N, C-alpha and C positions, 0 to 999 in steps of 0.2 A: 388477258392475252397481250394487250398493248405493253403492259409493264414487263412482261416476260420477253417480248421482242426487244424492248429497249435495253433490258439487261443483257440479252444475248449480243446485241450490237456493241455493247461496251466491252465485251470480252475480247482480248487480243491474243493471238497465237504467239508463242515464244519465237524469237528469231532463231533461225538455223545458224550453224557455224559458218556456212558460206555467206549468209547475209551479213554476219558480223565482219567477216574478212573484207567484203565489198565496201563496208563503211569505214574501214580502217585506212590509215595512210599507207601507201605502198612501201615506204621505208620500214614501218613497223611490221608489216606483213613479212618482208624479207628477213627482218631480225628474228621474229617469232619462229619462222620455219628454219632459218639457217643455224641459229645457235644450238638447238638440240642435235642437229645433224653433225655439227662440228664437235660437240661433246662426245657423241657416240663414236665418231670416227677417230678422235684422239684417244679415247679409252681403248678402242680396238687396236690402234697402232701400238700403244704401250704394252698391251697384253701380248700381241704377236711378237713384239720385240723381246719381251721377257721370255717367251717360250723359245724363240730362236737362240737367244743368249744361253739359256739353260741347256739346250741340246748341244750347242757348240762347246760349252764348258765341260759337259760330261764326256764328250768325245775327245776333248783335248788331252786326256790322260791315257787314251788307248795306246797300248804297247809301251807306255812309259814305265820305267822302274821307279816305284814310289816307296820310300821308307817312312814308316809311321812309328814314332816312339810312344810308349805307354798306350799301345793299341788296345789294351783291355779296359781302358776307361770308357765312360759313356761317349765322349767325343771321339776317342780313338776308334771305337766300334762303329760309330756312325760314319766316319770318314772311310774306314776300311770297306764297309758295305757299299758306299757310293762308288768308290774307286774300283772295287772288284767288279761290280756290274758294268762299269765303264770300260773294262778291258785292260786295266793296269796290271803290271807285274808287281805285286805287293811283297814287301818285306816287312813283316810285323814284328815289333820289338816289345818285350814285356818281361816282368820279373818271374812269372810262373810258366814253366814249360807245359805243364798239364793243361792249364787254362788256355794257353796259346794254341795247343793242338785241338782242344775242344772248339775253340772259336774258328779255327781254320776249317774244321769239318763242317761247322754250321754254314760258313760262307760257301763251301763247295756244294753242300746239299741244296742250298737255296738259289743256285745259279746254273746256267747252261754251260757245261764243260767245253762245248765247241767254240764258245766266244770269250771264255775267261781263262785265267791262269791260276793254278793252285798256289796259294800264298807260301812264301818261304818264311821260316821262323828263326828269330835270333833272341837269345836271352840278353837282356840289357837292364842294368841297375846303375843309375847315375850315382847312387850312394856308394858304389864300389869303384872308385876311380882307377884302381890298379888294374881292373879288367878291361879298361877302355881300349888299349891297343889291340887286344885280341878281338874285341867286339867290332872295331872298325875293319880289321882284316876280314872277319867273317862276313860282314855286310857287303864289302866290295867283291868278295869271292862268289856271292850268290848269283850275280849276273855279269860280273866283270866291270860294272859301272853302275851309276844311278843318275836319274834325271831330276827327282824331286825328293827333298828331305823335309818332312814335317816334324818339327820339334814340339811335341805336345805335352811333355812331362812337366809336372809342377808339384811342389810340396808347400803346404801352408801351415803357419803357426800363428795363433792369436794369443798374445800375452803381454803384460808390461815388460819393458825392456830389461829391467833389473832381474826379472825372474827367468830369463832365457839363458841357458848355459852356453858356454863356448862350444861344447860338443854339438849342441843343437844348431848354433850359428853355422858351424862348419858343414853340418849335414844339409842345411837349407841351401847354402852356397854351392855345395856339390850338385845337388839336384836341380837347382834353378839357374845356376850360372856356369860353373866349371864343366858340368856334364854336357849341356848343349853346346857350349863353346868348343870343347874338346872334340866332340863328334863332328861339328861343322868343319873345324880345321882338318880333321882326319880325312874327310871326303873331298875337300876342296882340290887337292892335286889332280884327282880323277876328273873333276868337272872342268878345271882349267885346261887340262890336256885335250879335252873334247870341245872346249870353248862353248859350253852350254850347261845349264843346270838351274835349279830354283831352290833356294833355301827359304823356308817359311816357318817363322817363329810364332807359336801361339802363346801370347803373353797376357799380362793383366793390365788393367788400367792403372794399377799402382806402379807400373813402369813409367808412368807419366806424372803421377802425383802420389803423395804418401799420406796415410791417415793414421791416427793413433792406434797403438797396440798391434801394429804390423811392422815393427822396426826392421827386423832381419828379413822378413818376406819382401817388404818394399825395397830394401837395399839390394836384395838379389835380383829383383825385377828391374830396378833402375840399371844395375850392372849389365844384365843380359841385353836390355834395350840399347844401351850405349854401344855394346860390342857389335850388335848387328847393324846399327846405324853407321858405325865406322866401316864395317866390312862391306856394306852396300857400295860405297864409293870406291873401295879398293878393287872389287872384282867386276865392276861394270864393264871395264874394257875387255874382259874375257867372255862377255855375253852371258854372265851369270846374274840372275835376278835374286834380290833379297827382299822379302816382305815380312812385315810384322802385323799381327792382328791383336789388338788390345781389347779385351772384353771386361765386363764387370764381374761376371761369375757364370760358370757353366752349371746350370741347374739340371736336376735329373729329368725334368720334362717341362713343357710350357705351362702345365697346370700348376707348377710351383709358384708362378709369378702372379699371385692373386691377392696377397696381403696388402692392406692399405698402407700407403707411405706415411700417413699421419701418425701411425702407431710407433714410429721409430724416430730417434733423434736425427738432426740434420746431417751430421757427419757420417752416421751409420749408413745412410742412403748411398754413399759414395762407393761402398763395396759390398753391401748386403745382397745376398742372392734373392731376396724378396723385397720389393717387387721388381728389381732391376736385373735379374738374371737372364742369361741367354740359354735357350734350349740347345741340345746337341745337334738337332736337325737344322736349326737356324745357323749355328756356327759352321757346320759342315757345308751348307749351301754357300756361305760367304767364303770359305776356304776354296771351294771349287771355282767360284767366280774370280777370286784373287789370283789363283794359278793361271786362269785364262787371260785376264787383262793385265797381269803383272803389276798390279797396283803396289806401290811401295809401302804404304801404311794405311791401316784400317782401324778405326776406333768404333767398336760395337757397344754403344752406351746411349741411354736416353739423354735428355737435355741437361739435367742437373749435373751429372759427372762431367759432361763436356764443358759446361760453364765453369766448373771448378778448375779444369785444366787451364783455361784462359785466365781465370782469376788468379791462379798461382803464378802465372807469368807476368800479368799486367798490374795486378793489385795484391801483391804478396801479403801485405799487412792485414788486409781484409780476410784473406784466406786463412792466415794463421789465427786470427781472432775467432773465426767460425770454428776451426778445429778445436781450439782451447775451450770454447763455449760448449762444444759437443761433449768433451771429456768431463767438464764440470756438471753438465746435465745428466750424463750417465752415472757419475758418482752419486749425485743427489738422489737419483731413482733407486740405486742400490741400497742407500741408507734409509729409505722410507719403509 
């Protein structure tokens, strides 16, 4: 019994949390209790800030006349859905009248007609430059004016430079440069007379840098980027905003962005839709935000393409060497 009593006397009860706090330095107690509270409050602030900005962004297009080119593309449909629910007066442009009508019916059926406007439709094909004067007139006649022009159209070609015909070169320049520039110039007089408006170009990161086998595509994107960069300064005095959004690639869905980067050559990561693509909902959210805060330029890309942009400016020889190495690596893989 004596042994048992001695054993029991040696057993100590674990200290409670309050006992531990009492033994700690007051400074440490304050730190332990305060840091989690600060983290939670900060996270809550940023969450609420994001919610408020999102609501303000969506309501910022209410009753605004918004033109969307290539409205039948994945990004065009996503933007149209967001703006339609936000109460914008949409003018949807596309190449197929039947598909435009079907899409407009889908938008109308999925929304409350008391708070939305039925979209107006305009046939638009940048490949047919002769039709542009009539298209511009038709767009302006829809509501008599417009507040936002979203230039979403794009045409892509991947091929060695020597294999691309002059006809293809011209077609790409019409779709990616001459078409958007002509439409923008056509609606500018209306915006200038009202001293308000927003031109938003959805472009590619290849308006900032060029990668192999995209010669004409990159040239057209550089041209349209330069056009809107110049235009921004010209129309600022009239209260007109010009924004450009440069993305890597618009993927069909966020699920597309799962392929490992290690399976591709270095230079292919600069434009590949996997794993660097942007989903339509992500791009649409950025477009809405850009229209609200009137940001002049947005680059939607991971770190590698952004580093490439700076490398092209500050270390051009390094950039060119990496591009050349990528071409040699791709050729070696094809010959294996």
